[in-house]
C-alpha positions in Angstrom: 109.4 67.3 118.8 106.1 67.3 117.2 104.4 70.7 117.6 100.4 71.1 116.9 99.0 73.3 114.4 97.8 75.3 117.0 101.0 75.9 118.9 102.4 76.4 115.3 100.2 79.3 114.6 100.2 81.1 118.1 103.7 81.1 118.1 105.3 81.5 114.7 103.4 84.5 113.5 106.0 87.0 115.2 105.6 90.5 114.0 103.3 90.0 111.3 100.0 91.1 113.7 97.3 93.5 112.1 94.3 95.2 114.3 91.4 95.8 111.4 88.2 97.5 111.5 84.9 96.2 110.7 85.2 98.0 107.5 88.9 96.9 106.6 87.8 93.7 107.2 85.3 93.5 104.8 87.1 95.5 102.1 90.4 93.2 102.7 88.1 89.9 102.3 86.7 91.1 98.9 90.3 92.1 97.8 93.2 90.4 96.6 96.9 91.6 97.6 98.9 93.4 95.3 102.9 93.6 94.7 102.1 95.8 91.4 105.6 98.2 91.1 104.8 101.8 90.8 105.7 103.5 87.5 108.7 105.6 88.3 108.4 109.6 86.9 104.4 108.8 86.8 103.1 108.8 90.4 103.8 111.3 93.3 105.0 110.1 96.9 104.4 112.3 100.1 106.7 111.8 102.7 105.9 113.1 105.9 108.7 113.7 108.5 107.1 114.6 112.3 109.3 116.3 114.6 107.6 115.0 118.0 107.6 117.1 121.0 106.9 120.4 119.9 109.8 121.7 118.0 111.0 125.4 118.9 110.9 127.1 115.7 112.3 130.4 116.5 115.5 128.7 117.1 115.2 126.7 113.7 114.1 129.5 111.9 115.7 132.4 113.4 114.1 136.3 113.3 118.0 137.7 113.9 117.2 140.8 112.1 114.2 141.4 115.0 115.5 142.8 118.4 112.7 141.5 120.2 114.1 137.8 119.5 117.1 138.6 121.6 115.3 140.6 124.2 113.0 137.5 124.7 116.0 134.9 124.5 119.1 136.6 126.5 120.5 133.0 126.5 119.1 131.1 124.0 119.5 133.7 121.3 121.4 132.4 118.5 123.7 135.4 117.0 123.7 136.8 113.6 126.9 135.8 113.0 126.4 132.1 113.4 123.1 132.0 111.6 122.9 130.8 108.3 121.1 133.8 106.6 118.3 133.2 104.3 117.6 136.8 104.3 117.9 140.2 106.0 115.8 139.2 108.6 115.5 135.0 108.8 118.1 132.5 109.1 118.3 128.8 109.8 119.7 127.2 112.7 123.8 126.9 111.9 123.6 123.2 112.2 121.0 122.8 109.3 124.0 123.4 106.4 122.2 120.7 104.1 118.5 122.2 104.0 120.4 125.5 103.8 122.1 124.0 100.5 118.7 122.8 99.4 117.0 126.2 100.3 119.6 127.9 98.0 118.7 125.5 95.1 115.1 126.5 95.8 114.0 123.2 96.6 112.7 124.0 100.3 109.3 126.1 100.9 109.4 127.8 104.3 105.8 128.5 105.5 106.0 130.6 108.5 103.7 131.2 111.8 101.5 128.0 110.9 98.8 127.2 113.4 95.2 126.6 113.9 92.1 128.8 115.6 91.9 128.2 119.6 95.3 126.0 120.0 96.0 123.3 122.2 99.1 122.8 123.9 98.8 119.6 125.2 100.8 116.9 123.0 98.2 114.5 122.9 95.6 116.1 121.4 97.4 118.9 119.6 99.4 116.1 117.6 95.8 114.4 117.1 94.7 117.9 115.3 97.6 118.0 113.4 97.2 114.1 112.3 93.1 114.1 111.7 93.0 117.7 110.5 90.0 118.0 112.7 90.7 120.5 115.4 86.9 120.8 116.3 86.3 117.2 117.0 87.6 113.8 118.4 88.8 112.3 114.9 88.8 108.5 114.0 90.8 108.8 110.6 93.6 111.1 109.6 93.7 113.2 106.9 96.0 110.9 104.8 94.1 107.9 105.5 90.8 109.9 104.2 92.8 110.3 101.3 94.0 106.3 101.1 90.2 105.5 101.3 89.2 108.1 98.6 92.2 107.0 96.2 91.5 103.3 97.1 87.9 103.4 96.3 87.1 100.6 93.2 90.9 99.6 92.8 92.3 96.1 93.6 93.9 96.4 97.5 97.8 97.6 97.5 99.4 96.1 101.0 101.9 99.0 100.3 99.4 101.8 99.8 101.0 103.5 102.3 104.5 102.5 104.8 104.7 103.8 108.4 108.7 103.4 109.4 107.8 103.5 113.0 106.8 100.7 115.3 103.5 102.2 115.7 100.7 103.3 113.3 100.4 107.2 113.8 96.4 108.6 113.5 97.9 110.4 110.0 97.1 106.9 108.4 93.9 105.9 110.3 91.5 104.7 107.6 88.0 102.7 107.3 89.2 100.7 104.3 93.1 100.5 103.8 95.8 98.5 105.9 98.9 100.3 106.7 101.5 98.3 107.8 104.3 99.8 110.2 107.7 98.5 109.6 110.2 99.8 111.5 113.3 97.8 111.0 112.7 95.8 107.6 114.9 93.1 109.0 112.6 92.1 111.7 109.2 92.5 109.3 109.5 88.6 108.5 108.6 85.3 110.2 110.2 84.6 113.2 112.0 81.1 113.8 114.3 80.5 116.4 117.9 81.8 116.0 119.3 78.9 117.4 118.2 76.3 114.6 118.6 78.6 111.2 118.8 75.5 109.3 115.1 75.2 109.9 113.9 78.8 108.8 113.0 77.5 105.4 110.7 74.5 106.8 109.4 76.1 109.0 108.1 79.2 106.4 107.2 76.2 104.1 105.0 74.9 106.7 103.8 78.5 108.0 102.2 79.0 104.3 101.2 75.6 103.7 99.1 75.8 107.0 97.8 78.8 106.3 97.0 78.6 102.5 94.9 75.2 103.8 93.7 75.6 107.2 90.1 75.7 107.5 87.9 76.6 110.5 83.9 77.7 110.6 84.4 80.5 112.6 84.0 84.3 111.3 86.8 86.0 109.2 89.0 83.0 109.5 89.7 83.2 105.6 90.6 86.8 106.1 92.9 85.7 108.9 94.7 83.1 106.6 95.0 85.5 103.6 96.4 88.1 106.1 99.1 85.8 107.4 100.1 84.7 103.4 100.1 87.9 102.5 102.0 89.5 105.3 104.8 86.8 104.6 104.6 87.7 101.0 105.3 91.2 101.8 108.2 90.5 104.0 109.9 88.6 101.2 108.7 91.5 99.0 110.4 94.0 100.9 113.8 91.9 101.7 114.5 91.6 98.2 114.1 95.5 97.5 116.7 96.3 100.1 119.0 93.6 98.9 118.9 94.7 95.4 119.1 98.4 96.2 122.6 100.1 95.7 123.6 103.2 96.8 126.5 105.0 98.9 124.8 107.7 100.5 125.8 108.6 103.8 122.8 108.7 106.4 122.9 110.4 110.0 123.2 107.5 112.8 120.0 106.4 114.2 116.5 105.5 113.8 115.7 108.4 111.9 118.7 108.2 109.1 117.6 104.0 109.1 114.5 104.9 108.3 114.9 107.8 105.6 117.3 105.2 104.1 114.6 102.6 104.2 112.0 104.8 102.3 114.4 105.7 99.9 115.3 101.9 99.0 111.3 101.2 98.7 110.8 104.4 96.6 113.7 103.6 94.6 112.6 99.9 94.2 109.4 101.2 92.8 107.3 100.3 96.0 103.9 101.5 94.7 103.1 103.3 98.1 101.7 106.9 97.8 102.8 108.4 101.4 105.4 107.5 103.9 105.7 108.6 107.4 108.9 108.7 109.6 109.2 110.4 113.1 112.1 112.2 114.8 111.5 112.1 118.4 113.1 114.7 121.4 111.8 117.9 121.0 110.2 118.9 124.2 112.9 121.0 125.2 112.1 122.4 128.8 115.4 122.6 130.2 118.8 122.8 128.7 117.3 122.9 124.9 120.4 124.5 122.9 122.5 121.0 122.8 119.3 119.0 122.5 117.7 120.7 120.0 121.0 121.9 117.9 121.5 117.9 117.8 118.0 117.0 116.6 118.1 119.9 113.9 121.6 118.6 112.6 119.9 115.1 112.1 117.1 116.3 110.5 119.2 118.2 108.2 121.6 116.1 107.2 118.9 113.2 107.0 117.0 115.0 104.7 120.0 115.9 102.5 121.0 112.6 102.4 117.6 111.3 101.0 117.2 113.7 98.6 120.8 113.3 97.3 119.6 109.2 97.4 116.7 109.8 95.4 118.4 112.3 93.1 121.1 109.3 92.4 118.3 107.0 91.6 116.8 109.6 89.2 113.4 109.3 91.3 113.9 113.1 92.7 110.9 114.5 90.6 108.2 112.1 92.2 108.9 113.0 96.2 107.7 115.6 98.4 108.7 116.1 101.8 106.6 117.8 104.7 108.1 118.6 107.8 105.9 119.4 110.9 105.8 119.3 114.7 102.3 119.4 116.9 102.9 122.9 117.8 105.9 125.5 118.3 107.5 127.1 121.8 106.7 130.0 123.5 108.7 133.3 122.3 110.1 133.8 125.7 112.8 131.6 127.6 112.4 129.9 130.7 114.3 129.8 133.8 115.8 126.3 133.0 117.4 127.6 129.6 114.6 126.2 127.7 111.3 126.8 126.0 107.6 126.0 127.1 104.8 124.7 125.1 103.9 127.1 122.2 101.6 127.7 119.2 102.5 128.7 116.0 105.8 127.1 113.9 107.4 127.4 110.8 106.5 124.0 108.3 108.8 122.7 105.5 107.9 121.5 102.0 111.0 120.0 100.0 111.6 118.5 96.7 112.0 119.1 93.3 108.8 119.9 92.4 108.7 122.8 95.3 108.6 126.2 94.4 111.2 127.6 96.7 111.1 130.5 99.1 109.6 132.2 102.0 105.3 132.1 101.9 103.7 134.0 104.7 104.9 136.9 107.1 106.7 136.1 110.2 104.5 136.4 113.4 104.9 139.3 115.5 107.2 138.8 118.8 105.8 141.2 120.2 102.0 141.2 119.6 101.5 138.0 121.2 98.4 135.7 122.7 99.5 135.1 126.7 103.1 135.0 125.4 102.6 133.0 122.5 102.9 133.7 118.9 99.9 134.1 116.7 99.2 132.2 113.8 98.9 133.5 110.2 98.6 130.2 108.0 96.4 127.5 108.9 98.1 124.2 108.3 95.3 122.6 106.2 96.2 125.2 103.8 99.1 123.3 103.2 96.8 119.8 103.5 94.9 121.1 100.7 97.8 122.5 98.5 99.7 119.2 98.5 96.2 117.1 98.1 95.3 119.3 95.1 98.5 120.1 93.7 100.6 117.1 94.2 98.3 114.3 95.4 95.7 115.1 93.0 92.6 114.5 95.3 89.6 116.5 96.2 90.9 118.5 99.6 87.5 119.5 100.4 85.9 115.6 100.4 89.1 115.0 102.7 89.2 118.1 105.0 85.2 118.9 105.3 86.1 122.2 103.8 87.8 124.5 101.4 91.0 126.3 102.7 93.2 128.5 100.9 95.6 126.8 98.1 99.5 127.9 98.8 101.4 128.0 95.4 104.4 126.1 97.0 103.8 123.2 94.3 
């Protein structure tokens, strides 16, 4: 059977579809893809873990020493003898033993009552605020997207400047100059051929590369589309090779979150030159029957991060990485009639790593002096971002956040 170039190009590229802004088109057209390995021990990496749905911070970091907690949560309150105690007032959810061990080793900074002025309880708007760091406007770029734009100025394009280990790119990484790939499964991030004809794959990939390297059409941006196709195929081969060369026996929790963290570890251990990785753990919108759902999710979170850290340490790259864990908002103090909690405001945030100054930062929000049933924030989340930008990533936080925010000494 014969096939035209038009049909081949239309049907062959599969997952390698990239949406570009005009600024990205101009930037990419002038630059060549770069696969140079990062220098282990000389580069700083930020891994962002988003707990989607609005995590209940009061049952993650339990104020077991405060009587008001049990008054507000007669059925959901976790009893003191089950809490993984951090001090005389606070402890972790009993399903978070892995993270508790890291805390005891001084590798976890717990930041309390994190939020922002005039909080929004909508999932969509609140997560957008956290991702753009722009509470007062609808932002077009993410805070880390702006960091990538700033750090990319005047440098060769790196196709892996950042990697999102999810199907959909979060607004966190939205930028004007840098293209960020979303790779939810490394085995799907490749040129797709008909699985019924496995022997034809090599010939089809070769045909793809030949066509994309020589195909010419006098239309706008065709050269860029050709380049993007070839670069995507090269990127796929590069990641496949990284995964094949990886050696490790750390056990990650089953599921997409554990798999995502393992893939990030493989890329870091393989010296992929990425400054930022993002991964998501979904399901925290616990309006009903919260205990079972949240306990399972926190177990995944704790075991995943513990395994991830152990994997980094086994490959001697633990000093290169800091992990940020956040959710778009916390939950209300009082439990509802469905043995769950409703959308709230302030929440605890974790920053984890070998280069982190461990401990508790900030005071716990009052459980009695509330704002319409919600906790009042004490730490602006942009202070956490500013601290990571200035002290870890070496960037000018004002240029990215448009203002100066307090630096918190957890790095």
